Each structure stands twice: as structure tokens, then as C-alpha cells.
ModelCIF file with pLDDT and N, C-alpha, C, O atoms, coordinates in Angstrom:
data_MODEL
#
_entry.id   MODEL 
#
_entity.id                         1 
_entity.type                       polymer 
_entity.pdbx_number_of_molecules   1 
#
_entity_poly.entity_id                      1 
_entity_poly.type                           'polypeptide(L)' 
_entity_poly.nstd_linkage                   no 
_entity_poly.nstd_monomer                   no 
_entity_poly.pdbx_seq_one_letter_code       MKVRNSLKSLKSRHRDCRVIRRKGRLLVINKTQRRFKARQG 
_entity_poly.pdbx_seq_one_letter_code_can   MKVRNSLKSLKSRHRDCRVIRRKGRLLVINKTQRRFKARQG 
_entity_poly.pdbx_strand_id                 A 
#
loop_
_entity_poly_seq.entity_id 
_entity_poly_seq.num 
_entity_poly_seq.mon_id 
_entity_poly_seq.hetero 
1 1  MET n 
1 2  LYS n 
1 3  VAL n 
1 4  ARG n 
1 5  ASN n 
1 6  SER n 
1 7  LEU n 
1 8  LYS n 
1 9  SER n 
1 10 LEU n 
1 11 LYS n 
1 12 SER n 
1 13 ARG n 
1 14 HIS n 
1 15 ARG n 
1 16 ASP n 
1 17 CYS n 
1 18 ARG n 
1 19 VAL n 
1 20 ILE n 
1 21 ARG n 
1 22 ARG n 
1 23 LYS n 
1 24 GLY n 
1 25 ARG n 
1 26 LEU n 
1 27 LEU n 
1 28 VAL n 
1 29 ILE n 
1 30 ASN n 
1 31 LYS n 
1 32 THR n 
1 33 GLN n 
1 34 ARG n 
1 35 ARG n 
1 36 PHE n 
1 37 LYS n 
1 38 ALA n 
1 39 ARG n 
1 40 GLN n 
1 41 GLY n 
#
_struct_asym.id          A 
_struct_asym.entity_id   1 
#
loop_
_ma_qa_metric.id 
_ma_qa_metric.mode 
_ma_qa_metric.name 
_ma_qa_metric.software_group_id 
_ma_qa_metric.type 
1 global pLDDT . pLDDT 
2 local  pLDDT . pLDDT 
#
_ma_qa_metric_global.metric_id      1 
_ma_qa_metric_global.metric_value   94.88 
_ma_qa_metric_global.model_id       1 
_ma_qa_metric_global.ordinal_id     1 
#
loop_
_ma_qa_metric_local.label_asym_id 
_ma_qa_metric_local.label_comp_id 
_ma_qa_metric_local.label_seq_id 
_ma_qa_metric_local.metric_id 
_ma_qa_metric_local.metric_value 
_ma_qa_metric_local.model_id 
_ma_qa_metric_local.ordinal_id 
A MET 1  2 93.00 1 1  
A LYS 2  2 95.00 1 2  
A VAL 3  2 96.00 1 3  
A ARG 4  2 95.00 1 4  
A ASN 5  2 95.00 1 5  
A SER 6  2 94.00 1 6  
A LEU 7  2 94.00 1 7  
A LYS 8  2 93.00 1 8  
A SER 9  2 94.00 1 9  
A LEU 10 2 94.00 1 10 
A LYS 11 2 94.00 1 11 
A SER 12 2 94.00 1 12 
A ARG 13 2 93.00 1 13 
A HIS 14 2 95.00 1 14 
A ARG 15 2 95.00 1 15 
A ASP 16 2 96.00 1 16 
A CYS 17 2 96.00 1 17 
A ARG 18 2 96.00 1 18 
A VAL 19 2 96.00 1 19 
A ILE 20 2 96.00 1 20 
A ARG 21 2 96.00 1 21 
A ARG 22 2 95.00 1 22 
A LYS 23 2 94.00 1 23 
A GLY 24 2 94.00 1 24 
A ARG 25 2 95.00 1 25 
A LEU 26 2 96.00 1 26 
A LEU 27 2 97.00 1 27 
A VAL 28 2 97.00 1 28 
A ILE 29 2 96.00 1 29 
A ASN 30 2 96.00 1 30 
A LYS 31 2 96.00 1 31 
A THR 32 2 97.00 1 32 
A GLN 33 2 95.00 1 33 
A ARG 34 2 95.00 1 34 
A ARG 35 2 95.00 1 35 
A PHE 36 2 96.00 1 36 
A LYS 37 2 96.00 1 37 
A ALA 38 2 97.00 1 38 
A ARG 39 2 97.00 1 39 
A GLN 40 2 94.00 1 40 
A GLY 41 2 82.00 1 41 
#
loop_
_atom_site.group_PDB 
_atom_site.id 
_atom_site.type_symbol 
_atom_site.label_atom_id 
_atom_site.label_alt_id 
_atom_site.label_comp_id 
_atom_site.label_asym_id 
_atom_site.label_entity_id 
_atom_site.label_seq_id 
_atom_site.pdbx_PDB_ins_code 
_atom_site.Cartn_x 
_atom_site.Cartn_y 
_atom_site.Cartn_z 
_atom_site.occupancy 
_atom_site.B_iso_or_equiv 
_atom_site.pdbx_formal_charge 
_atom_site.auth_seq_id 
_atom_site.auth_comp_id 
_atom_site.auth_asym_id 
_atom_site.auth_atom_id 
_atom_site.pdbx_PDB_model_num 
ATOM 1   N N  . MET A 1 1  ? -17.833 -14.906 9.782  1.00 93.00 ? 1  MET A N  1 
ATOM 2   C CA . MET A 1 1  ? -18.485 -15.883 10.642 1.00 93.00 ? 1  MET A CA 1 
ATOM 3   C C  . MET A 1 1  ? -19.873 -16.185 10.098 1.00 93.00 ? 1  MET A C  1 
ATOM 4   O O  . MET A 1 1  ? -20.660 -15.277 9.829  1.00 93.00 ? 1  MET A O  1 
ATOM 5   N N  . LYS A 1 2  ? -20.161 -17.470 9.939  1.00 95.00 ? 2  LYS A N  1 
ATOM 6   C CA . LYS A 1 2  ? -21.481 -17.889 9.497  1.00 95.00 ? 2  LYS A CA 1 
ATOM 7   C C  . LYS A 1 2  ? -22.391 -18.026 10.704 1.00 95.00 ? 2  LYS A C  1 
ATOM 8   O O  . LYS A 1 2  ? -21.946 -18.390 11.793 1.00 95.00 ? 2  LYS A O  1 
ATOM 9   N N  . VAL A 1 3  ? -23.675 -17.730 10.504 1.00 96.00 ? 3  VAL A N  1 
ATOM 10  C CA . VAL A 1 3  ? -24.683 -17.921 11.545 1.00 96.00 ? 3  VAL A CA 1 
ATOM 11  C C  . VAL A 1 3  ? -25.662 -18.957 11.019 1.00 96.00 ? 3  VAL A C  1 
ATOM 12  O O  . VAL A 1 3  ? -26.319 -18.744 10.000 1.00 96.00 ? 3  VAL A O  1 
ATOM 13  N N  . ARG A 1 4  ? -25.754 -20.083 11.722 1.00 95.00 ? 4  ARG A N  1 
ATOM 14  C CA . ARG A 1 4  ? -26.586 -21.195 11.271 1.00 95.00 ? 4  ARG A CA 1 
ATOM 15  C C  . ARG A 1 4  ? -27.459 -21.699 12.402 1.00 95.00 ? 4  ARG A C  1 
ATOM 16  O O  . ARG A 1 4  ? -27.183 -21.467 13.579 1.00 95.00 ? 4  ARG A O  1 
ATOM 17  N N  . ASN A 1 5  ? -28.531 -22.402 12.016 1.00 95.00 ? 5  ASN A N  1 
ATOM 18  C CA . ASN A 1 5  ? -29.376 -23.044 13.025 1.00 95.00 ? 5  ASN A CA 1 
ATOM 19  C C  . ASN A 1 5  ? -28.726 -24.297 13.578 1.00 95.00 ? 5  ASN A C  1 
ATOM 20  O O  . ASN A 1 5  ? -28.866 -24.610 14.760 1.00 95.00 ? 5  ASN A O  1 
ATOM 21  N N  . SER A 1 6  ? -28.011 -25.016 12.713 1.00 94.00 ? 6  SER A N  1 
ATOM 22  C CA . SER A 1 6  ? -27.380 -26.257 13.132 1.00 94.00 ? 6  SER A CA 1 
ATOM 23  C C  . SER A 1 6  ? -25.910 -26.221 12.762 1.00 94.00 ? 6  SER A C  1 
ATOM 24  O O  . SER A 1 6  ? -25.548 -25.836 11.650 1.00 94.00 ? 6  SER A O  1 
ATOM 25  N N  . LEU A 1 7  ? -25.063 -26.625 13.702 1.00 94.00 ? 7  LEU A N  1 
ATOM 26  C CA . LEU A 1 7  ? -23.617 -26.582 13.482 1.00 94.00 ? 7  LEU A CA 1 
ATOM 27  C C  . LEU A 1 7  ? -23.041 -27.947 13.115 1.00 94.00 ? 7  LEU A C  1 
ATOM 28  O O  . LEU A 1 7  ? -21.827 -28.086 12.966 1.00 94.00 ? 7  LEU A O  1 
ATOM 29  N N  . LYS A 1 8  ? -23.896 -28.946 12.970 1.00 93.00 ? 8  LYS A N  1 
ATOM 30  C CA . LYS A 1 8  ? -23.397 -30.299 12.747 1.00 93.00 ? 8  LYS A CA 1 
ATOM 31  C C  . LYS A 1 8  ? -22.628 -30.406 11.434 1.00 93.00 ? 8  LYS A C  1 
ATOM 32  O O  . LYS A 1 8  ? -21.564 -31.023 11.388 1.00 93.00 ? 8  LYS A O  1 
ATOM 33  N N  . SER A 1 9  ? -23.157 -29.812 10.368 1.00 94.00 ? 9  SER A N  1 
ATOM 34  C CA . SER A 1 9  ? -22.472 -29.889 9.074  1.00 94.00 ? 9  SER A CA 1 
ATOM 35  C C  . SER A 1 9  ? -21.236 -29.001 9.048  1.00 94.00 ? 9  SER A C  1 
ATOM 36  O O  . SER A 1 9  ? -20.265 -29.313 8.359  1.00 94.00 ? 9  SER A O  1 
ATOM 37  N N  . LEU A 1 10 ? -21.259 -27.902 9.788  1.00 94.00 ? 10 LEU A N  1 
ATOM 38  C CA . LEU A 1 10 ? -20.109 -26.991 9.788  1.00 94.00 ? 10 LEU A CA 1 
ATOM 39  C C  . LEU A 1 10 ? -18.945 -27.567 10.578 1.00 94.00 ? 10 LEU A C  1 
ATOM 40  O O  . LEU A 1 10 ? -17.790 -27.217 10.336 1.00 94.00 ? 10 LEU A O  1 
ATOM 41  N N  . LYS A 1 11 ? -19.247 -28.441 11.514 1.00 94.00 ? 11 LYS A N  1 
ATOM 42  C CA . LYS A 1 11 ? -18.181 -29.074 12.296 1.00 94.00 ? 11 LYS A CA 1 
ATOM 43  C C  . LYS A 1 11 ? -17.344 -30.001 11.419 1.00 94.00 ? 11 LYS A C  1 
ATOM 44  O O  . LYS A 1 11 ? -16.149 -30.175 11.658 1.00 94.00 ? 11 LYS A O  1 
ATOM 45  N N  . SER A 1 12 ? -17.968 -30.592 10.409 1.00 94.00 ? 12 SER A N  1 
ATOM 46  C CA . SER A 1 12 ? -17.274 -31.576 9.582  1.00 94.00 ? 12 SER A CA 1 
ATOM 47  C C  . SER A 1 12 ? -16.598 -30.954 8.367  1.00 94.00 ? 12 SER A C  1 
ATOM 48  O O  . SER A 1 12 ? -16.129 -31.684 7.494  1.00 94.00 ? 12 SER A O  1 
ATOM 49  N N  . ARG A 1 13 ? -16.536 -29.639 8.286  1.00 93.00 ? 13 ARG A N  1 
ATOM 50  C CA . ARG A 1 13 ? -15.892 -28.999 7.146  1.00 93.00 ? 13 ARG A CA 1 
ATOM 51  C C  . ARG A 1 13 ? -14.378 -29.169 7.155  1.00 93.00 ? 13 ARG A C  1 
ATOM 52  O O  . ARG A 1 13 ? -13.739 -29.223 6.104  1.00 93.00 ? 13 ARG A O  1 
ATOM 53  N N  . HIS A 1 14 ? -13.812 -29.252 8.361  1.00 95.00 ? 14 HIS A N  1 
ATOM 54  C CA . HIS A 1 14 ? -12.363 -29.367 8.491  1.00 95.00 ? 14 HIS A CA 1 
ATOM 55  C C  . HIS A 1 14 ? -12.089 -30.228 9.709  1.00 95.00 ? 14 HIS A C  1 
ATOM 56  O O  . HIS A 1 14 ? -12.888 -30.253 10.645 1.00 95.00 ? 14 HIS A O  1 
ATOM 57  N N  . ARG A 1 15 ? -10.957 -30.939 9.707  1.00 95.00 ? 15 ARG A N  1 
ATOM 58  C CA . ARG A 1 15 ? -10.716 -31.880 10.810 1.00 95.00 ? 15 ARG A CA 1 
ATOM 59  C C  . ARG A 1 15 ? -10.353 -31.188 12.107 1.00 95.00 ? 15 ARG A C  1 
ATOM 60  O O  . ARG A 1 15 ? -10.435 -31.811 13.166 1.00 95.00 ? 15 ARG A O  1 
ATOM 61  N N  . ASP A 1 16 ? -9.951  -29.905 12.069 1.00 96.00 ? 16 ASP A N  1 
ATOM 62  C CA . ASP A 1 16 ? -9.574  -29.190 13.293 1.00 96.00 ? 16 ASP A CA 1 
ATOM 63  C C  . ASP A 1 16 ? -10.713 -28.373 13.894 1.00 96.00 ? 16 ASP A C  1 
ATOM 64  O O  . ASP A 1 16 ? -10.495 -27.648 14.865 1.00 96.00 ? 16 ASP A O  1 
ATOM 65  N N  . CYS A 1 17 ? -11.904 -28.468 13.350 1.00 96.00 ? 17 CYS A N  1 
ATOM 66  C CA . CYS A 1 17 ? -13.027 -27.679 13.868 1.00 96.00 ? 17 CYS A CA 1 
ATOM 67  C C  . CYS A 1 17 ? -13.464 -28.214 15.225 1.00 96.00 ? 17 CYS A C  1 
ATOM 68  O O  . CYS A 1 17 ? -13.565 -29.424 15.430 1.00 96.00 ? 17 CYS A O  1 
ATOM 69  N N  . ARG A 1 18 ? -13.719 -27.297 16.142 1.00 96.00 ? 18 ARG A N  1 
ATOM 70  C CA . ARG A 1 18 ? -14.171 -27.659 17.478 1.00 96.00 ? 18 ARG A CA 1 
ATOM 71  C C  . ARG A 1 18 ? -15.454 -26.898 17.790 1.00 96.00 ? 18 ARG A C  1 
ATOM 72  O O  . ARG A 1 18 ? -15.588 -25.723 17.447 1.00 96.00 ? 18 ARG A O  1 
ATOM 73  N N  . VAL A 1 19 ? -16.392 -27.573 18.441 1.00 96.00 ? 19 VAL A N  1 
ATOM 74  C CA . VAL A 1 19 ? -17.624 -26.932 18.898 1.00 96.00 ? 19 VAL A CA 1 
ATOM 75  C C  . VAL A 1 19 ? -17.449 -26.602 20.369 1.00 96.00 ? 19 VAL A C  1 
ATOM 76  O O  . VAL A 1 19 ? -17.192 -27.487 21.185 1.00 96.00 ? 19 VAL A O  1 
ATOM 77  N N  . ILE A 1 20 ? -17.589 -25.318 20.706 1.00 96.00 ? 20 ILE A N  1 
ATOM 78  C CA . ILE A 1 20 ? -17.417 -24.882 22.092 1.00 96.00 ? 20 ILE A CA 1 
ATOM 79  C C  . ILE A 1 20 ? -18.582 -23.982 22.483 1.00 96.00 ? 20 ILE A C  1 
ATOM 80  O O  . ILE A 1 20 ? -19.335 -23.504 21.635 1.00 96.00 ? 20 ILE A O  1 
ATOM 81  N N  . ARG A 1 21 ? -18.711 -23.763 23.786 1.00 96.00 ? 21 ARG A N  1 
ATOM 82  C CA . ARG A 1 21 ? -19.736 -22.866 24.322 1.00 96.00 ? 21 ARG A CA 1 
ATOM 83  C C  . ARG A 1 21 ? -19.069 -21.633 24.908 1.00 96.00 ? 21 ARG A C  1 
ATOM 84  O O  . ARG A 1 21 ? -18.179 -21.737 25.753 1.00 96.00 ? 21 ARG A O  1 
ATOM 85  N N  . ARG A 1 22 ? -19.506 -20.466 24.455 1.00 95.00 ? 22 ARG A N  1 
ATOM 86  C CA . ARG A 1 22 ? -19.031 -19.213 25.037 1.00 95.00 ? 22 ARG A CA 1 
ATOM 87  C C  . ARG A 1 22 ? -20.214 -18.288 25.240 1.00 95.00 ? 22 ARG A C  1 
ATOM 88  O O  . ARG A 1 22 ? -20.954 -17.991 24.303 1.00 95.00 ? 22 ARG A O  1 
ATOM 89  N N  . LYS A 1 23 ? -20.386 -17.837 26.472 1.00 94.00 ? 23 LYS A N  1 
ATOM 90  C CA . LYS A 1 23 ? -21.446 -16.875 26.804 1.00 94.00 ? 23 LYS A CA 1 
ATOM 91  C C  . LYS A 1 23 ? -22.817 -17.368 26.351 1.00 94.00 ? 23 LYS A C  1 
ATOM 92  O O  . LYS A 1 23 ? -23.628 -16.594 25.843 1.00 94.00 ? 23 LYS A O  1 
ATOM 93  N N  . GLY A 1 24 ? -23.067 -18.669 26.542 1.00 94.00 ? 24 GLY A N  1 
ATOM 94  C CA . GLY A 1 24 ? -24.363 -19.230 26.195 1.00 94.00 ? 24 GLY A CA 1 
ATOM 95  C C  . GLY A 1 24 ? -24.572 -19.485 24.721 1.00 94.00 ? 24 GLY A C  1 
ATOM 96  O O  . GLY A 1 24 ? -25.669 -19.877 24.323 1.00 94.00 ? 24 GLY A O  1 
ATOM 97  N N  . ARG A 1 25 ? -23.567 -19.280 23.899 1.00 95.00 ? 25 ARG A N  1 
ATOM 98  C CA . ARG A 1 25 ? -23.688 -19.511 22.463 1.00 95.00 ? 25 ARG A CA 1 
ATOM 99  C C  . ARG A 1 25 ? -22.812 -20.682 22.060 1.00 95.00 ? 25 ARG A C  1 
ATOM 100 O O  . ARG A 1 25 ? -21.735 -20.887 22.621 1.00 95.00 ? 25 ARG A O  1 
ATOM 101 N N  . LEU A 1 26 ? -23.279 -21.451 21.085 1.00 96.00 ? 26 LEU A N  1 
ATOM 102 C CA . LEU A 1 26 ? -22.475 -22.535 20.523 1.00 96.00 ? 26 LEU A CA 1 
ATOM 103 C C  . LEU A 1 26 ? -21.676 -21.977 19.356 1.00 96.00 ? 26 LEU A C  1 
ATOM 104 O O  . LEU A 1 26 ? -22.233 -21.355 18.452 1.00 96.00 ? 26 LEU A O  1 
ATOM 105 N N  . LEU A 1 27 ? -20.365 -22.204 19.381 1.00 97.00 ? 27 LEU A N  1 
ATOM 106 C CA . LEU A 1 27 ? -19.491 -21.698 18.334 1.00 97.00 ? 27 LEU A CA 1 
ATOM 107 C C  . LEU A 1 27 ? -18.685 -22.839 17.742 1.00 97.00 ? 27 LEU A C  1 
ATOM 108 O O  . LEU A 1 27 ? -18.370 -23.820 18.415 1.00 97.00 ? 27 LEU A O  1 
ATOM 109 N N  . VAL A 1 28 ? -18.358 -22.686 16.456 1.00 97.00 ? 28 VAL A N  1 
ATOM 110 C CA . VAL A 1 28 ? -17.382 -23.561 15.821 1.00 97.00 ? 28 VAL A CA 1 
ATOM 111 C C  . VAL A 1 28 ? -16.143 -22.727 15.584 1.00 97.00 ? 28 VAL A C  1 
ATOM 112 O O  . VAL A 1 28 ? -16.205 -21.703 14.903 1.00 97.00 ? 28 VAL A O  1 
ATOM 113 N N  . ILE A 1 29 ? -15.004 -23.155 16.145 1.00 96.00 ? 29 ILE A N  1 
ATOM 114 C CA . ILE A 1 29 ? -13.748 -22.438 15.942 1.00 96.00 ? 29 ILE A CA 1 
ATOM 115 C C  . ILE A 1 29 ? -12.722 -23.406 15.372 1.00 96.00 ? 29 ILE A C  1 
ATOM 116 O O  . ILE A 1 29 ? -12.851 -24.623 15.498 1.00 96.00 ? 29 ILE A O  1 
ATOM 117 N N  . ASN A 1 30 ? -11.708 -22.841 14.748 1.00 96.00 ? 30 ASN A N  1 
ATOM 118 C CA . ASN A 1 30 ? -10.655 -23.629 14.137 1.00 96.00 ? 30 ASN A CA 1 
ATOM 119 C C  . ASN A 1 30 ? -9.362  -22.854 14.278 1.00 96.00 ? 30 ASN A C  1 
ATOM 120 O O  . ASN A 1 30 ? -9.239  -21.740 13.769 1.00 96.00 ? 30 ASN A O  1 
ATOM 121 N N  . LYS A 1 31 ? -8.390  -23.445 14.971 1.00 96.00 ? 31 LYS A N  1 
ATOM 122 C CA . LYS A 1 31 ? -7.142  -22.731 15.240 1.00 96.00 ? 31 LYS A CA 1 
ATOM 123 C C  . LYS A 1 31 ? -6.246  -22.644 14.014 1.00 96.00 ? 31 LYS A C  1 
ATOM 124 O O  . LYS A 1 31 ? -5.499  -21.677 13.866 1.00 96.00 ? 31 LYS A O  1 
ATOM 125 N N  . THR A 1 32 ? -6.310  -23.640 13.132 1.00 97.00 ? 32 THR A N  1 
ATOM 126 C CA . THR A 1 32 ? -5.396  -23.655 11.991 1.00 97.00 ? 32 THR A CA 1 
ATOM 127 C C  . THR A 1 32 ? -5.975  -22.920 10.787 1.00 97.00 ? 32 THR A C  1 
ATOM 128 O O  . THR A 1 32 ? -5.277  -22.131 10.151 1.00 97.00 ? 32 THR A O  1 
ATOM 129 N N  . GLN A 1 33 ? -7.262  -23.176 10.464 1.00 95.00 ? 33 GLN A N  1 
ATOM 130 C CA . GLN A 1 33 ? -7.921  -22.473 9.357  1.00 95.00 ? 33 GLN A CA 1 
ATOM 131 C C  . GLN A 1 33 ? -8.954  -21.533 9.964  1.00 95.00 ? 33 GLN A C  1 
ATOM 132 O O  . GLN A 1 33 ? -10.078 -21.942 10.256 1.00 95.00 ? 33 GLN A O  1 
ATOM 133 N N  . ARG A 1 34 ? -8.577  -20.295 10.149 1.00 95.00 ? 34 ARG A N  1 
ATOM 134 C CA . ARG A 1 34 ? -9.421  -19.368 10.907 1.00 95.00 ? 34 ARG A CA 1 
ATOM 135 C C  . ARG A 1 34 ? -10.707 -18.993 10.190 1.00 95.00 ? 34 ARG A C  1 
ATOM 136 O O  . ARG A 1 34 ? -11.607 -18.424 10.809 1.00 95.00 ? 34 ARG A O  1 
ATOM 137 N N  . ARG A 1 35 ? -10.818 -19.297 8.900  1.00 95.00 ? 35 ARG A N  1 
ATOM 138 C CA . ARG A 1 35 ? -12.027 -18.894 8.176  1.00 95.00 ? 35 ARG A CA 1 
ATOM 139 C C  . ARG A 1 35 ? -13.220 -19.786 8.498  1.00 95.00 ? 35 ARG A C  1 
ATOM 140 O O  . ARG A 1 35 ? -14.360 -19.427 8.205  1.00 95.00 ? 35 ARG A O  1 
ATOM 141 N N  . PHE A 1 36 ? -12.962 -20.967 9.110  1.00 96.00 ? 36 PHE A N  1 
ATOM 142 C CA . PHE A 1 36 ? -14.075 -21.860 9.438  1.00 96.00 ? 36 PHE A CA 1 
ATOM 143 C C  . PHE A 1 36 ? -14.636 -21.498 10.813 1.00 96.00 ? 36 PHE A C  1 
ATOM 144 O O  . PHE A 1 36 ? -14.443 -22.226 11.787 1.00 96.00 ? 36 PHE A O  1 
ATOM 145 N N  . LYS A 1 37 ? -15.328 -20.374 10.875 1.00 96.00 ? 37 LYS A N  1 
ATOM 146 C CA . LYS A 1 37 ? -15.938 -19.947 12.120 1.00 96.00 ? 37 LYS A CA 1 
ATOM 147 C C  . LYS A 1 37 ? -17.453 -19.914 11.926 1.00 96.00 ? 37 LYS A C  1 
ATOM 148 O O  . LYS A 1 37 ? -17.938 -19.562 10.851 1.00 96.00 ? 37 LYS A O  1 
ATOM 149 N N  . ALA A 1 38 ? -18.188 -20.278 12.958 1.00 97.00 ? 38 ALA A N  1 
ATOM 150 C CA . ALA A 1 38 ? -19.638 -20.258 12.868 1.00 97.00 ? 38 ALA A CA 1 
ATOM 151 C C  . ALA A 1 38 ? -20.230 -20.077 14.253 1.00 97.00 ? 38 ALA A C  1 
ATOM 152 O O  . ALA A 1 38 ? -19.615 -20.388 15.273 1.00 97.00 ? 38 ALA A O  1 
ATOM 153 N N  . ARG A 1 39 ? -21.453 -19.561 14.245 1.00 97.00 ? 39 ARG A N  1 
ATOM 154 C CA . ARG A 1 39 ? -22.195 -19.346 15.488 1.00 97.00 ? 39 ARG A CA 1 
ATOM 155 C C  . ARG A 1 39 ? -23.603 -19.858 15.284 1.00 97.00 ? 39 ARG A C  1 
ATOM 156 O O  . ARG A 1 39 ? -24.172 -19.722 14.201 1.00 97.00 ? 39 ARG A O  1 
ATOM 157 N N  . GLN A 1 40 ? -24.174 -20.455 16.341 1.00 94.00 ? 40 GLN A N  1 
ATOM 158 C CA . GLN A 1 40 ? -25.526 -20.990 16.226 1.00 94.00 ? 40 GLN A CA 1 
ATOM 159 C C  . GLN A 1 40 ? -26.548 -19.964 16.653 1.00 94.00 ? 40 GLN A C  1 
ATOM 160 O O  . GLN A 1 40 ? -26.350 -19.232 17.623 1.00 94.00 ? 40 GLN A O  1 
ATOM 161 N N  . GLY A 1 41 ? -27.671 -19.917 15.900 1.00 82.00 ? 41 GLY A N  1 
ATOM 162 C CA . GLY A 1 41 ? -28.797 -19.080 16.297 1.00 82.00 ? 41 GLY A CA 1 
ATOM 163 C C  . GLY A 1 41 ? -28.924 -17.785 15.587 1.00 82.00 ? 41 GLY A C  1 
ATOM 164 O O  . GLY A 1 41 ? -29.848 -17.019 15.861 1.00 82.00 ? 41 GLY A O  1 
#
């Protein structure tokens, strides 16, 4: 999992990437390519 200040560029890495909120954190998850994971902050 990558930790970045901004998730805008990480969202566009793959077409299935989704930005969601969990426990006050912004996450990028991908159901098909699980390696594209990221967390903000």
C-alpha cells in the first residue's frame, strides 16, 4: 500500500480504481488489480 498526500494521480492508474472513505481515511482500492492500493496522509 502506498501512502501519498494526494490520491488524484493514483486514482487514474487503472480504470477500476475507486476512492473511498474508511475510518476517516481516504483510500484507493481496486477489486480486480489488488496491487493498486493507496492511503492518503
